[in-house]
N, C-alpha and C positions, 0 to 999 in steps of 0.2 A: 500459399504457405509463406509465413514470415520466418526468416532465419538470419542469424548473425554469422557471417562468413569468416570474419577475422576481427581482431582487436589489437591495438597497439597502445601500450601504457608508458608514459614518461613521467618520472618523479611522482607516481601515484602510490601512496602508502608505502609498502615495503618494496615496490617495484621501481628500480632505478630507470631501466629502459628494457622493455621486453614486449614481444608480440606473440600472438597465438592464432592459429588457423583452425577453423571448425568445419569439417566436411561431412559430418554425419548428423542425423536428427537428434541423436542422444550422445551427450558428451559427459563421460565420467572423469572427474578430476580427483586425484588421490595424492596423498602425501602426509607427512607428520603435521601435528599441530604447530601453527606459527609460521608455516612456509608461504602462506598467501592464498590459500584456497578460497576463503571467504572474501578476501580483498578482490580477487578476480571476479567473483559473482557480483560484488558491489559495483565494480567498474561497469559491468554489463547493465546493471540496474541504473547506473548514472546516465548511460547513453539513452535510456528510455525516459527518465524522470528529471534529468538535469540536476540531480542532487544525489547524495549518498543515502542509502537506506538506514545507516547506522549513526551518522553524525549530522547535526544541524549546521555546524560551521564547516565551511570548505577548507579552512586552514588545517583542520584535523586530518584531512586527507592527503596533505602534502608530505612527501618523503622527508625524513629527518635531515636537516641541514640545507634543504632547498627552499625556494620561495614561491613555487607555483607548480602546476601539473598540467598534463595534456592527455586526453583519452580520445582515441580515434577508432571508429568501428564502421564496417561496411555491412549493411543489411541487404538481404535479397527478398523481394516481394514478388507477387504474381506479375506485376507490371514492369518493374525495373529494379536496378541496383541503386542503393542510396547510401551516401556517405554522411556520417555524423561526427562532428568534432566538438569536444567540450574542453575549454581552456580556462584555467585560473591564472591570471597574469600576476606578475610580481607586485603590481599595485593593489592587488586584491580584487580587481575587476574580473567578472566572469563573462565568458562569451560562449555561445553555442551556435554552431553553423550546420546547416543542412545543405548538402551539395554546394558548398562554398558560399552560401548566402547566410549572413548573420541574422539571428532573430532580434527584432527590436523588443519583443516581450517573450520571456522564456516560457510563459504559459501557452504560447502558440505551438510548442513542441509536444506537450503532454497528450498522449493518446495516439500519436502517430506510429509508435512501435510498442504496443502494449506488452506488459510484463507482469508476472506474478511471482513473488518471492516467498519462500517458507524457510524460516530460521528457528533455531532453538529458543531465541528470546521472544518469539511471537506468542508464547503462552500468556504474555501480559494482556493480550487482547481479551482473554477470558477471565484472568485472575485479578486484573487491576481495574482502575476507574473507567467511567464512561468515555473519557476523552480518547482512550485507546480504541474503543469500538467505533467512535466517530471517525477517527483517523483511518481505520480500515474501510469504513463506508465511503469516506470522501476520496480516498486513493482510487477506489474502483469507479465511482461516479465521475470523477474528473477525467478518467481515461475514456469513458463512454460518451461524455457530453461536455464539449468545450464551453458552452454557456454556463453550465453548472460551476465550473472553475471560476469563471468571471464573476458570477454572483457570489460565490463563496469569498473571493478576495474582497469584493465590495462590502459584504456583510461584516467581515472581520475588521475592516478599516473603520466602518461606522460604529461598530460595537466598542472598539477601543476608544473612539472619540467620545461616545456617550458615557462610557465609564470614567473617562478623564473629567468630563463635565460634572458628573455626579460627585466626584472627589472634590472638585473645586467648589461646588455648592455647599458640600458638607463642611469644608474648611473656610467657607465664606470668602474665598478668593474671587468667586463670581456670585452674583445674586440674581442673575437673569434666568429664570426658570423657563421662559418662552423658548429657549434653545432646545429644551427637551422635546417640545412639540415638533420641532424641525427634525431632530434625530429620529423620533418615533415614526414620523411619516416616511422618512428615507429608509429606515430599516425594514419596513413592511414589504417593499417590492422584492429585494433579494431574499429576505427571510421566508416569504410565502413561496417563492419559486423553489427554494431549497427544500422546504417542507413537502411540497407537492411531489417533487422528484424523489425524495426519500420514501415517501409513502408508497408510491408506485413501485419503487425499487424493492422495498421490503416485502411488498405483497408477492413479488416474484421469487426473491432469493431465499426467504426464510423457509418456505416449504422445501426448496431444493437442498438447503443445508441439512434439514431434518432427514431427508431421504438419503443423502450421501453419508450422513452419520451412521444410519442404520446399516448401510452397505459396508462401511469400514469396520464398524464395531461387530458386525455379524449378528446383531440382535436389536430388539426394540426396547430401549431403556426408559421410555417415557419422556424423551426430550421434547420441550416446548419452547419456542422462540416467539417473541412479540415485540413490536415497535412501540417505544414510549416517547411521547412528545407532548409538550405543553399545548401545542397547537391542535392536538386532538380534542382539546376541551373547549377552546374558544378561538375566535379570530385574533390575529396579531394585534390589531389596534386596541381591542378590548383588554387583552392580556397586559399590554404595556401601560395602559391607563390605570388599571386596577392595581398594578404592582409598583406604581411610581413612589409612593411614600416609603415602602419597604426598600426599594432601590436606593433612595436617598439615605436611609438609615444604614444600609449595608455598604453604600458607596460603590455599588456595582449592579449591573443588569442581571438579575437573578432568574429571569424567565425568558424563554426563547429557544430557538433551534440549536443554540450552542450548548444546550443541556440534554439534547436527545440521547437516547440509549437503546440498546437491545436488551430486553429482559430475557434471561436464560434460566430455564427451570428444568429440573429433573424430578419426575414424579411429584410435581407441585411445589418442590422446595428449590431454594436458590442453588443453582448448579455448582458454583465455586465452593459452596460450603460442604457439599456431600459427595461430589464426583471423585472417582478414583483418578490416579495419574493416567491410566489407560483411557478412561472416558474423556479426560481433558485433552489428551493428544488426539483422540478420534474427532472431537469437536473442532479443534484447531484445523486439522487437515480438511474436514468437511467444509469449513468456512472458506478456506483457500481454494479448494476445488470448485466450489460454487462460484467463486470469483472468476476462476479460469473459464468455467462454462458460460457465464454471462458475457464475458469479454468476447469469447468465441462467437456467440450468437450475435452480439451487437456489431462486431467488426466484420464478421463474415469469414474470419480466419482465426486460427488458434494463436493466443499470445505466447511469448517465450516464457518458460517456467524455470525458476531457479530453486533448487532444493539444497539447502546447506546443512550438512551433518545430520540428516534425518535418520540414518541407520541407528544412531545411538539413542534415538528418542522413541522408536516404535518397536514392538516385538515383531517376529518374523511374519506372523499372519497378517497383522495390520500393514506392515511394510509391503507385502506382496499385493494386498488390495489397493494400496495407494499407487504403486508403480503400474499395476495393471490398468488402473483408471487413466493415468496420464500418458502411458506409453502405448496403450492399445488403440488409440484413435488414428495413429499413423500419419497425422498431418500437422504436427507441431514440433517445436524444438525444445529439448530439455537439457539442462545442465544440472549435474548432481555431484556433490562432493562427499568424500569419506576418507578416513585415515587408512583404510584397508583396501588395497587393489582387488584382492580376491573376493571380498564381499560384494563389491560393485559388480564384478564379472558374474558371480554366481546368480545374483538376482536378475540381471539383465539377460543372461543366457537362458534362464528359465522362461522368460517371456519371449524368447526368440527375437530380441530387439536388435535393431541396426545401430550399433554404437561404436564410439572410439574412446580411447583412454588417453588422458594427459597426466603425466607424473610431474610433481613439483618437488 
């Protein structure tokens, strides 16, 4: 079992200096809005991913008036206790240490302490553009496969360079089209690797999402999910060659795995166009719980799960189904926030859960 035993925050968001201990598999965190419940969950997430879930820039995580922050956590696994420290220096340099050894590459930390987070803003995975669904996909696959993360970093770097060359050619800053052949050849290796991994991943997870959705919703609404990718139509080399003239006109690479998506339909129609709020919430939680299940199978132990303000987003029936699913396995750690202490207690006691409460 993976669990976080304690965490210490220094100059992180609204926390000047504070520590918390966690001695139960389920931790309920309650308090008024603005006291730091979400920030505490985000700090736990940071220990797993070496970044905030909510902000791209680390500067946004620094306590007002300070110039850096420090997060320290102690994890317990089946084999040993492990210490993780994340530091943002005054110079802006970030350091992550595992058992006092500093990472040369932060990517080497991803997947060691798997974590799944569910927040109110996650509805954008369903309602917004394909980049949100790719972000969901990549966050999971990077925790499952370290090579996937390396190939993704390489692909994004090459894609950026190819797009820059396309702009230069369009603006006649450069006239050497032969460089496109070089980038096309280089993109194929990481792009094909990512495509094959995603294809296998979606073959497993999409039926799981549909099944969990029916469980949470309590009915079969005709939900259908499918993987969409340009590479389902032709090999990478052929796609890039045929799209070159259009790429030059658009000044960007308009075909490839960076356009992949999950097609979501309800009774044959676009899900986001006809789904009710309850159906959208059920799908979101189904996607996150499928993520939880896949990590558990891949890693051999349950990831830490973070539920932020979910009581406000689900009705009592769906909420019970969700908690029963994540609390009933008895071998993972769960953190859940709410503004009402009694509401957390009521739900967890109905499940006979072993929990502790922290008031902020």
